[in-house]
TORSESE-673515 format. One record per residue: residue number from 0; residue in one letter; x negated, z negated, y of N, C-alpha, C in turn. Coordinates in steps of 0.1 Angstrom, whole numbers, plus 5000, padded with zeros to 4 digits. Atoms other than C-alpha are relative to their C-alpha. Example, Ala and Ser with C-alpha at 12.3 -4.5 7.8 and 13.67 -1.06 7.14 Angstrom:
BEGIN
  resi  resn  n_xx  n_zz  n_yy  ca_xx  ca_zz  ca_yy  c_xx  c_zz  c_yy
     0     A  4991  5000  4988   4877   4922   4955  4991  5000  5012
     1     S  5009  5000  4989   4863   4929   4989  5008  4992  5011
! end
This chain:
BEGIN
  resi  resn  n_xx  n_zz  n_yy  ca_xx  ca_zz  ca_yy  c_xx  c_zz  c_yy
     0     M  4996  5002  4986   4980   4966   4777  4991  4989  5006
     1     G  5009  5010  4994   4961   4945   4803  5002  4997  5014
     2     N  4998  5004  4986   4954   4935   4838  4996  5010  5010
     3     G  5003  4989  4990   4944   4968   4854  4985  5002  5003
     4     R  5015  4999  4997   4906   4963   4854  4994  5012  4993
     5     V  5008  4990  5006   4882   4991   4847  4986  4994  4999
     6     A  5012  5008  5002   4853   4974   4831  4987  5009  5000
     7     A  5012  4992  5002   4829   5004   4830  4991  4999  5012
     8     T  5009  5001  4988   4816   4999   4866  5001  4986  5005
     9     P  5000  5014  4994   4807   4964   4880  5007  5001  5013
    10     K  4993  5002  4987   4828   4952   4909  4989  4999  5011
    11     Q  5009  5002  4988   4811   4954   4943  5007  4993  5011
    12     R  4995  5007  4988   4815   4931   4972  4996  5009  5012
    13     V  5002  4990  4989   4818   4955   5002  5003  4994  5013
    14     A  4998  5004  4986   4813   4945   5038  5010  5009  5006
    15     K  4989  4993  4995   4843   4956   5057  5002  4997  5015
    16     T  4997  5002  4986   4847   4961   5094  5015  5001  5002
    17     A  4985  5000  4997   4882   4957   5110  5005  5014  5003
    18     V  4996  4986  4997   4882   4993   5122  4988  5009  4996
    19     D  5011  4992  5006   4863   5021   5105  5005  5015  4999
    20     E  4997  4986  5003   4864   5060   5105  4995  5003  4986
    21     V  5003  4999  5014   4865   5065   5067  4999  5015  4996
    22     A  5000  4985  5003   4869   5104   5068  5002  5006  5014
    23     P  4998  4993  4987   4869   5130   5096  5015  4999  5004
    24     G  4987  5001  4994   4899   5121   5118  5009  4989  4993
    25     V  4992  5011  5006   4910   5091   5096  4993  4987  5003
    26     V  5005  5013  4996   4905   5057   5111  5008  4989  4993
    27     Q  4994  5012  5006   4912   5026   5090  5001  4988  5009
    28     V  4998  5013  4993   4926   4995   5107  5004  4990  4990
    29     A  4998  5010  5010   4923   4965   5084  5007  4988  5006
    30     H  4992  5012  4995   4948   4936   5088  5000  4990  4988
    31     R  5001  5010  5010   4937   4908   5065  5002  5005  4986
    32     I  4998  4996  5014   4953   4919   5032  5005  5015  4999
    33     V  4994  4987  5001   4966   4954   5041  4993  5009  5010
    34     N  5006  4991  4991   4954   4986   5058  5010  5009  5006
    35     T  4993  4989  4994   4969   5011   5082  4990  5010  5004
    36     Y  5009  4989  4996   4955   5044   5093  5005  5008  5011
    37     L  4997  4990  4989   4953   5065   5124  4994  5013  4996
    38     V  5004  4986  5005   4951   5102   5115  5002  5010  5010
    39     R  4999  4990  4989   4943   5129   5140  4999  5014  4994
    40     D  5000  4986  5004   4950   5166   5135  4988  5007  5007
    41     A  5012  4993  4995   4918   5187   5139  5003  5011  5010
    42     V  4996  4988  4992   4937   5216   5155  5007  4995  5013
    43     S  4991  5004  4989   4964   5201   5177  4995  4988  5008
    44     Q  5005  5013  4994   4946   5168   5184  5011  4989  5001
    45     A  4990  5011  5001   4979   5150   5178  4996  4990  4990
    46     W  5003  5010  5010   4977   5118   5159  5012  4993  4996
    47     V  4989  5008  5005   5000   5098   5137  4995  4987  4994
    48     L  5003  5013  5006   5001   5062   5124  5005  5001  4986
    49     I  4995  5001  5014   5003   5058   5086  5002  4985  4997
    50     D  4996  5014  5003   5021   5025   5078  4998  4991  5013
    51     A  5000  5009  4988   5025   4995   5102  4996  4986  4997
    52     G  5006  5012  5003   5009   4966   5084  5009  4988  5001
    53     M  4993  5013  5000   5018   4929   5087  5007  4998  5014
    54     P  4993  5003  4987   5040   4914   5115  4991  4998  5011
    55     A  5009  5002  4988   5010   4904   5136  4991  5011  5002
    56     S  5009  4989  4999   4994   4938   5134  5001  5009  5012
    57     A  4997  4991  4989   5009   4955   5164  4990  5001  5011
    58     K  5009  5001  4989   4985   4943   5190  4987  5008  4996
    59     K  5012  4993  5004   4955   4955   5170  5001  5015  4998
    60     I  4998  4985  5001   4970   4989   5162  5000  5006  5013
    61     I  4999  4994  4987   4978   4995   5198  4986  5000  5007
    62     S  5013  5000  4993   4944   4984   5211  4990  5010  4993
    63     T  5009  4990  5006   4926   5005   5185  5004  5014  5004
    64     A  4996  4987  4996   4947   5035   5193  4995  5004  5014
    65     E  5004  4997  4986   4939   5032   5230  4985  5001  5001
    66     E  5014  4999  5000   4902   5027   5223  4996  5014  4995
    67     R  5003  4987  5006   4902   5059   5202  5005  5012  5008
    68     F  4993  4989  4994   4926   5081   5221  5003  4999  5015
    69     G  4998  5001  4986   4928   5068   5256  5012  4990  5003
    70     R  4990  5010  4996   4948   5042   5275  5014  5006  5001
    71     G  4986  4995  5000   4986   5046   5271  5003  5010  4989
    72     S  4998  4991  5010   4981   5068   5241  5010  4995  4990
    73     K  4991  5004  5010   5008   5068   5215  5001  5011  4989
    74     P  4999  4990  5011   5013   5086   5181  5011  5010  5002
    75     S  4989  4990  5000   5034   5117   5177  5010  4996  4990
    76     A  4991  5004  5009   5050   5100   5148  4994  4988  4992
    77     I  5005  5010  5010   5047   5071   5123  5005  5004  4986
    78     I  4997  4996  5014   5046   5080   5086  4999  4988  4991
    79     L  5000  5011  5009   5055   5054   5060  4997  5005  4986
    80     T  5001  4998  5014   5041   5055   5025  5011  4993  4992
    81     H  4989  5007  5005   5068   5030   5017  5004  4989  5009
    82     G  4995  5009  4990   5088   5002   5033  4998  4985  4996
    83     H  5002  5014  5003   5075   4970   5017  4995  4992  5013
    84     F  5002  5008  4988   5071   4941   5042  4986  5001  5006
    85     D  5014  5000  4994   5033   4944   5045  4996  5014  5004
    86     H  5002  4987  4995   5036   4981   5054  5009  5004  5012
    87     V  4991  4998  4988   5064   4978   5080  5001  4988  5009
    88     G  4999  5012  4994   5057   4944   5093  5000  5000  5016
    89     S  5000  4999  4985   5049   4954   5129  5008  5012  5005
    90     L  4993  4987  4997   5071   4985   5129  5009  4998  5012
    91     Q  4990  5002  4989   5099   4972   5151  4993  4997  5014
    92     R  5007  5003  4987   5075   4958   5177  4993  5013  5005
    93     L  5007  4988  4996   5055   4991   5177  5011  5010  5007
    94     L  4990  4991  4995   5088   5010   5183  5005  4996  5014
    95     E  4997  5004  4987   5095   4989   5213  4990  5005  5010
    96     K  5010  4995  4992   5062   5001   5227  4999  5015  5001
    97     W  5000  4986  5002   5063   5036   5214  5013  5006  4995
    98     D  4987  4994  5004   5095   5056   5213  4996  5013  4992
    99     V  5004  4989  5009   5084   5079   5184  5008  5000  4987
   100     P  4993  4999  5013   5101   5091   5152  4992  4993  4989
   101     V  5006  5005  5012   5094   5074   5119  5005  5008  4988
   102     Y  4996  4991  5011   5093   5095   5087  4998  4993  4987
   103     A  5001  5006  5014   5099   5084   5051  5007  5009  4990
   104     H  4993  4993  5011   5111   5097   5018  5014  4996  4999
   105     H  4986  5003  5000   5148   5099   5012  5004  4988  4991
   106     L  4997  5012  5009   5147   5073   4984  4995  4987  5006
   107     E  5004  5013  4994   5131   5048   5007  5009  4997  5012
   108     M  4991  5002  4989   5158   5052   5033  5009  4988  4999
   109     P  4992  5011  5001   5181   5025   5020  4994  4987  5005
   110     Y  5008  5012  4997   5154   4999   5027  4996  5000  5015
   111     L  5004  4998  4986   5148   5012   5062  5012  5001  5009
   112     T  4988  4998  4992   5184   5015   5074  5010  4988  4997
   113     G  4992  5011  5002   5197   4981   5063  5011  5000  4989
   114     R  4990  4999  5011   5217   4993   5033  4996  4993  4987
   115     S  5004  5006  5012   5197   4976   5006  4987  4992  5002
   116     D  5012  5007  5001   5170   4951   4999  4992  5005  4988
   117     Y  5008  4996  5011   5141   4958   4975  5003  4991  4987
   118     P  4999  5008  5012   5143   4946   4939  4991  4987  5001
   119     P  5009  5012  4999   5129   4910   4934  4986  5003  4994
   120     P  5013  4999  5006   5092   4907   4928  4999  4993  4987
   121     D  5002  5006  5013   5079   4897   4894  4987  4991  5000
   122     P  5012  5008  4999   5056   4867   4896  4993  4998  4986
   123     T  5006  5003  5013   5049   4867   4858  4989  5011  4997
   124     V  5010  4990  5003   5026   4898   4860  4988  4999  5010
   125     G  5011  5000  4991   4991   4900   4875  4990  4989  4998
   126     G  5008  5012  5003   4979   4865   4868  4991  4995  5011
   127     G  5008  5005  4989   4966   4856   4903  5009  4993  5010
   128     A  4993  5008  4990   4976   4835   4933  5010  5008  5008
   129     M  4991  4992  4993   4992   4864   4951  5012  5003  4992
   130     A  4989  4997  5009   5013   4872   4921  5009  4988  4999
   131     W  4992  5012  5001   5025   4836   4917  5008  4997  5013
   132     M  4993  5002  4987   5034   4835   4954  5010  5010  5003
   133     S  4992  4989  4996   5053   4867   4953  5015  4997  5002
   134     P  4986  5002  4997   5088   4852   4951  5003  4995  5014
   135     L  4999  5004  4987   5081   4838   4985  4998  5011  5011
   136     L  5002  4988  4991   5073   4872   5000  5013  5007  5003
   137     P  4988  4994  4996   5099   4891   5019  5003  5013  4991
   138     K  4996  4988  5007   5119   4917   4999  5012  5007  5008
   139     K  4988  4996  4992   5146   4922   5026  4996  5014  5007
   140     G  5002  4988  4992   5150   4957   5040  5001  4998  5015
   141     I  4998  5000  4985   5149   4965   5077  5009  5011  5004
   142     D  4991  4989  4995   5171   4986   5099  4994  5006  5012
   143     I  5005  4992  4989   5154   5012   5120  5008  5014  5000
   144     S  4992  4988  5001   5183   5037   5117  4998  5009  5012
   145     N  5001  4992  4988   5178   5049   5153  4987  5008  5001
   146     S  5013  4993  4999   5142   5060   5146  4996  5007  4988
   147     V  5005  4994  5012   5138   5069   5110  5006  5013  4997
   148     Q  4996  4986  5003   5140   5105   5098  4994  5003  4986
   149     L  5005  4995  5012   5135   5123   5065  4987  5008  5001
   150     L  5012  4991  5000   5101   5138   5057  5005  5014  4996
   151     P  4997  4986  5004   5103   5176   5054  5000  5002  4985
   152     A  4999  4998  5015   5114   5186   5019  4989  5009  4995
   153     D  5010  4991  5005   5087   5212   5017  4986  4994  4999
   154     G  5013  5007  5002   5059   5186   5016  4991  5000  5012
   155     T  5009  5001  4988   5045   5192   5051  5002  4987  5007
   156     V  5000  5012  4993   5036   5163   5072  5001  5002  5015
   157     P  4998  4997  4986   5049   5163   5108  4988  4997  5008
   158     H  5011  5001  4991   5021   5168   5133  4987  5000  4994
   159     L  5013  5000  5007   4994   5170   5107  5000  5013  4991
   160     A  4999  4987  5007   4990   5207   5097  4991  5000  4988
   161     Q  5010  5000  5011   4961   5200   5073  5005  4992  4988
   162     W  4996  5009  5011   4980   5175   5052  5013  5004  4994
   163     R  4987  4999  5007   5008   5174   5027  5003  4987  4993
   164     W  4996  5012  5007   5028   5146   5011  5005  5003  4986
   165     V  4994  4999  5013   5037   5141   4975  5007  4987  4996
   166     H  4992  5012  5004   5062   5117   4959  4992  4993  4989
   167     T  5007  5008  5010   5044   5090   4940  5007  4987  4997
   168     P  4992  5012  5003   5071   5066   4928  4994  4991  4990
   169     G  5004  5010  5009   5068   5035   4907  4998  4987  5006
   170     H  5002  5012  4992   5056   5009   4931  5013  4997  5008
   171     S  4987  5000  4994   5087   5017   4951  5007  5013  4998
   172     P  4993  4987  5004   5114   5044   4947  4996  5012  5008
   173     G  5003  4989  4992   5104   5065   4976  4986  5000  5005
   174     H  5014  5000  4996   5067   5059   4977  4994  5014  5001
   175     I  5006  4987  4998   5046   5088   4990  4985  4998  5002
   176     S  5014  5000  4997   5009   5096   4992  4997  5013  5008
   177     L  5003  4989  4992   4992   5120   5016  4987  5006  4996
   178     L  5011  4993  5005   4967   5147   5006  4995  5010  5010
   179     R  5006  4990  4992   4943   5168   5026  4991  5008  4991
   180     D  5007  4992  5010   4932   5196   5003  4986  5005  5004
   181     S  5012  4994  4995   4904   5209   5025  4987  4992  4996
   182     D  5012  5008  5004   4881   5179   5017  5004  4990  4990
   183     R  4995  5009  5011   4902   5161   4990  5001  4985  5005
   184     T  4998  5014  4995   4909   5131   5012  5014  4996  4997
   185     L  4987  5005  5004   4938   5110   4999  5003  4987  5007
   186     I  4995  5013  4996   4958   5083   5016  5011  4996  4990
   187     A  4993  5003  5012   4972   5066   4986  5012  4990  5001
   188     G  4990  5010  5000   4994   5039   4999  4997  4989  4990
   189     D  5002  5009  5011   4999   5015   4970  5002  5007  4986
   190     A  4999  4993  5013   5001   5042   4943  4989  4995  4991
   191     F  5011  5008  5006   4967   5026   4934  4993  4994  5011
   192     V  5007  5008  4989   4945   5002   4953  4986  4998  4995
   193     T  5014  5002  5003   4908   4994   4954  4996  4985  5000
   194     V  5002  5014  5002   4911   4956   4950  5010  4995  4991
   195     K  4989  5006  5009   4929   4934   4925  5009  4992  5009
   196     Q  4992  5006  4990   4957   4926   4949  5007  4988  4996
   197     E  4994  5012  5005   4971   4899   4927  4991  4988  5002
   198     S  5010  5011  4999   4940   4878   4931  4995  4998  5014
   199     L  5004  5003  4987   4934   4860   4963  4984  5000  5001
   200     F  5015  5000  5000   4897   4856   4954  4995  5014  5002
   201     A  5005  4987  4999   4892   4893   4949  5003  5006  5014
   202     I  4997  4996  4986   4909   4899   4983  4990  4995  5010
   203     L  5009  5006  4991   4888   4874   5001  4986  5006  4999
   204     M  5013  4995  5002   4856   4887   4986  4999  5016  5001
   205     Q  4999  4985  4999   4867   4924   4989  4992  5006  4988
   206     L  5007  4995  5012   4856   4931   4953  5006  5014  4998
   207     Q  4995  4986  4999   4859   4969   4953  5000  5005  4985
   208     E  4998  4995  5013   4873   4983   4921  5014  5007  5000
   209     V  4987  4993  5001   4901   5008   4913  5010  4992  4991
   210     H  4990  5007  5008   4933   4990   4902  5013  5008  5002
   211     G  4986  4994  4999   4969   5001   4896  5007  4994  5012
   212     P  4992  5005  4989   4996   4994   4921  5002  4984  4999
   213     P  4997  5014  5001   5002   4957   4931  5011  4997  4990
   214     S  4991  5000  5011   5019   4946   4900  5013  4992  5003
   215     Y  4989  5008  4998   5043   4920   4913  5012  5007  5007
   216     F  4990  4992  4994   5062   4946   4934  5003  5013  4994
   217     T  4998  4987  5007   5060   4975   4910  5012  4999  4991
   218     I  4987  5001  5007   5095   4982   4896  5002  5010  4989
   219     D  4999  4990  5011   5089   5012   4873  4986  5004  4996
   220     W  5014  4998  5004   5057   5012   4853  4998  5014  4994
   221     E  5002  4986  5005   5063   5046   4836  4998  5010  5012
   222     A  5001  4991  4988   5068   5063   4870  4986  4997  5007
   223     A  5013  5004  4993   5037   5044   4884  4989  5007  4992
   224     G  5011  4993  5008   5016   5058   4855  4999  5015  5003
   225     K  5000  4985  4998   5027   5094   4861  4995  5003  5014
   226     S  5005  4998  4987   5020   5090   4898  4985  4999  5001
   227     L  5014  5002  4999   4985   5077   4893  4993  5011  4993
   228     R  5006  4989  5007   4977   5104   4867  5000  5013  5008
   229     M  4999  4988  4992   4989   5131   4891  4989  4999  5011
   230     L  5010  5001  4989   4966   5118   4919  4986  5001  4994
   231     S  5013  4999  5007   4937   5115   4894  4997  5015  4997
   232     E  5002  4986  5003   4942   5151   4883  4997  5008  5012
   233     W  5003  4993  4988   4942   5163   4919  4985  4998  5004
   234     G  5014  5002  4998   4907   5148   4921  4995  4996  5014
   235     P  5004  5004  4987   4903   5129   4954  4985  4998  5001
   236     S  5014  5003  4997   4868   5128   4969  4999  4986  5007
   237     L  4999  5013  4994   4879   5098   4990  5014  4995  5000
   238     A  4987  5006  5001   4908   5074   4986  5001  4989  5010
   239     A  4997  5010  4990   4920   5054   5016  5014  4994  4995
   240     T  4989  5006  5006   4944   5029   5000  5006  4989  5009
   241     G  4993  5010  4992   4969   5004   5013  4993  4986  4999
   242     H  5007  5013  5002   4948   4975   5000  4986  5003  4995
   243     G  5013  4998  5004   4911   4973   4996  4992  5009  5009
   244     V  5009  4992  4992   4881   4991   5010  5001  5015  4994
   245     P  5000  4986  5005   4883   5030   5008  4988  5003  4991
   246     M  5010  4996  5009   4863   5045   4980  4998  5015  4999
   247     S  5004  4986  5000   4845   5078   4975  4990  5003  4989
   248     G  5011  4995  5008   4822   5098   4953  5002  4997  4985
   249     P  4999  5001  5014   4814   5093   4916  5007  4986  4996
   250     Q  4994  5013  5004   4825   5056   4916  5015  5001  5000
   251     L  4986  4998  4999   4860   5066   4927  5004  5009  4988
   252     T  4996  4990  5010   4862   5096   4903  5000  4994  4986
   253     E  5001  5006  5014   4850   5077   4872  5010  4989  4998
   254     Q  4991  5011  5002   4871   5046   4878  5015  5005  4999
   255     L  4986  4995  4999   4903   5066   4887  5003  5007  4987
   256     M  4998  4992  5012   4899   5089   4857  5002  4990  4988
   257     A  4999  5010  5011   4894   5059   4833  5013  4993  5001
   258     L  4988  5007  4999   4924   5041   4847  5012  5009  4997
   259     A  4989  4991  5004   4946   5072   4844  5001  5003  4985
   260     A  5000  4998  5014   4935   5078   4808  5006  4989  4992
   261     D  4996  5011  5008   4942   5043   4797  5010  4991  5008
   262     F  4991  5007  4991   4970   5033   4821  5008  4990  4993
   263     D  4991  5009  5008   4993   5018   4795  4993  4988  4995
   264     E  5008  5011  5006   4965   4997   4780  4994  4991  5011
   265     R  5007  5007  4990   4947   4987   4812  5008  4994  5011
   266     V  4993  5004  4988   4974   4984   4838  5014  4994  4997
   267     V  4986  5005  5003   5009   4979   4823  4999  4986  4994
   268     P  5001  5013  5006   5014   4942   4817  5006  5000  4986
   269     E  4995  5002  5014   5021   4930   4781  5015  4997  5001
   270     R  4986  5003  4998   5054   4916   4793  5003  4998  5015
   271     G  4997  5002  4986   5072   4914   4826  5015  5005  5002
   272     R  4986  4997  4997   5106   4918   4843  5003  5015  4999
   273     Y  4998  4985  4999   5102   4956   4848  4992  5008  4989
   274     V  5007  4993  5011   5081   4964   4817  5010  5005  4990
   275     G  4990  4994  5009   5102   4988   4796  5014  5000  5005
   276     H  4986  5000  4994   5132   4981   4819  4999  5001  5015
   277     P  5002  4999  4986   5127   4995   4853  5012  4997  5008
   278     A  4989  5001  4991   5149   4987   4883  5007  5014  5001
   279     I  4993  4988  4998   5176   5013   4887  5004  5001  5014
   280     T  4997  4997  4986   5179   5028   4922  5004  5014  5002
   281     D  4997  4986  4996   5193   5058   4939  4999  5000  5016
   282     D  5002  4999  4986   5195   5070   4975  5009  4991  5008
   283     G  4993  5011  4993   5219   5042   4983  4994  4986  4998
   284     G  5007  5012  5001   5195   5015   4972  5000  4995  4985
   285     V  5001  5006  5013   5193   4991   4942  5013  5000  4993
   286     L  4988  5000  5008   5219   4996   4915  5000  4988  4990
   287     S  5001  5011  5009   5206   4971   4889  4986  4997  4998
   288     V  5014  5005  5004   5176   4950   4879  5001  4992  4988
   289     P  5000  5009  5012   5167   4934   4846  4999  4986  5004
   290     P  5001  5015  4998   5169   4896   4843  4986  4996  5002
   291     P  5013  5005  4998   5139   4876   4854  4994  4994  4987
   292     I  5007  5006  5011   5113   4864   4829  4998  4985  5003
   293     P  5002  5014  4998   5113   4826   4825  4985  4997  5003
   294     Q  5013  5004  4997   5083   4810   4841  4997  4986  4995
   295     T  5004  5014  5004   5063   4780   4828  4997  4992  5013
   296     W  5002  5009  4988   5058   4750   4851  4987  5002  5007
   297     P  5013  4998  4992   5021   4757   4858  5001  5012  5009
   298     K  4999  4988  4991   5030   4791   4873  5009  4996  5012
   299     V  4991  5004  4989   5058   4776   4894  4992  4991  5010
   300     A  5009  5008  4991   5033   4749   4907  4990  5009  5006
   301     G  5010  4991  4995   5008   4777   4911  5004  5007  5013
   302     A  4995  4993  4988   5030   4794   4937  4998  4991  5012
   303     G  5002  5009  4989   5028   4763   4959  4985  4999  5004
   304     L  5014  5001  4997   4991   4760   4955  4995  5013  5006
   305     A  5004  4987  4995   4988   4797   4962  5002  5001  5015
   306     L  4997  5000  4986   5004   4792   4996  4988  4993  5008
   307     L  5011  5007  4994   4977   4766   5005  4988  5008  4999
   308     A  5012  4991  5001   4950   4789   4992  5000  5011  5009
   309     L  4999  4988  4991   4963   4818   5012  4996  4996  5015
   310     G  5003  5005  4987   4961   4797   5044  4985  4998  5002
   311     A  5014  5003  5000   4926   4786   5036  4992  5013  4999
   312     G  5007  4987  5002   4917   4822   5026  5000  5008  5013
   313     I  5000  4993  4987   4928   4837   5059  4990  4995  5009
   314     H  5010  5006  4992   4907   4812   5077  4986  5005  4996
   315     F  5013  4996  5005   4877   4821   5055  4997  5015  5004
   316     M  5002  4986  4996   4883   4859   5061  4996  5002  5014
   317     R  5003  4998  4986   4883   4855   5098  4985  4995  5003
   318     K  5013  5005  4998   4851   4834   5097  4989  5010  4994
   319     R  5010  4991  5005   4833   4858   5074  4999  5013  5008
   320     R  5001  4988  4992   4843   4888   5095  4992  4999  5012
   321     R  5008  5003  4988   4827   4872   5125  4985  5000  4996
   322     M  5014  5001  5005   4795   4867   5104  4995  5014  4996
   323     D  5005  4987  5005   4794   4903   5090  4995  5009  5011
! end
């Protein structure tokens, strides 16, 4: 078992624009440490928003949508890959602007209707500043009961006739990914990512490499492995992930296949709160979680240092983006 790295291909530092069309009809909007996507249907010309980013993301999402689709434009729907804080952070503000339905998997509903909070993160896995800081990150559910609806059970995606959704649990109970079979485009959410999300340095430098789901919030490693292997077997030509720069071509294929083949050795931590003992959840929310793993004082101190590093890192990212 290890830290999720695939050593066969060197990491690449990839220049990243804040807004980029990564596949036909798929526009990435980057928000510091997380991505959202505007996806337009080729036939109906309707568009939807995939995920809602960080709390300060709303203005950028709205302005990008109006630049792409016209002043006053709004999506036909918002689709959530899952409800972690960095994927729903601006959701309530967006709903104040756009009166549109939000769709999610039924196992994600407790965390979107105020019935449950997510299981606690595990700072003992991942070995980076973001992992150490994870106990300070929000795990509280939100309540958008008046807007949220169930995704269609047949796998169709509302307003996107070319796409289908698949259940990819492990990182969260109701996590989904979206697939476009015509060109093998994948919107993976956090089923896997293309940056070591536990490492602030990797995030700042945008070191592009396929990794498993962000470990500190992953609550079922066996399910996460099955989900990643399913996506690898489908064979995406391009993966637009929740974190990191979208990847395509042989680099994606080789790294994803290697990670799927050796998931237990490369991705699953040697020990951790949810290693061998997943959180137990159902459609009502969290039923039980295993006890926390005791932390050594350097890691506790590291969480405080990580906060300082995050502030400095965000400043660095803004400066670098202006220079790129």
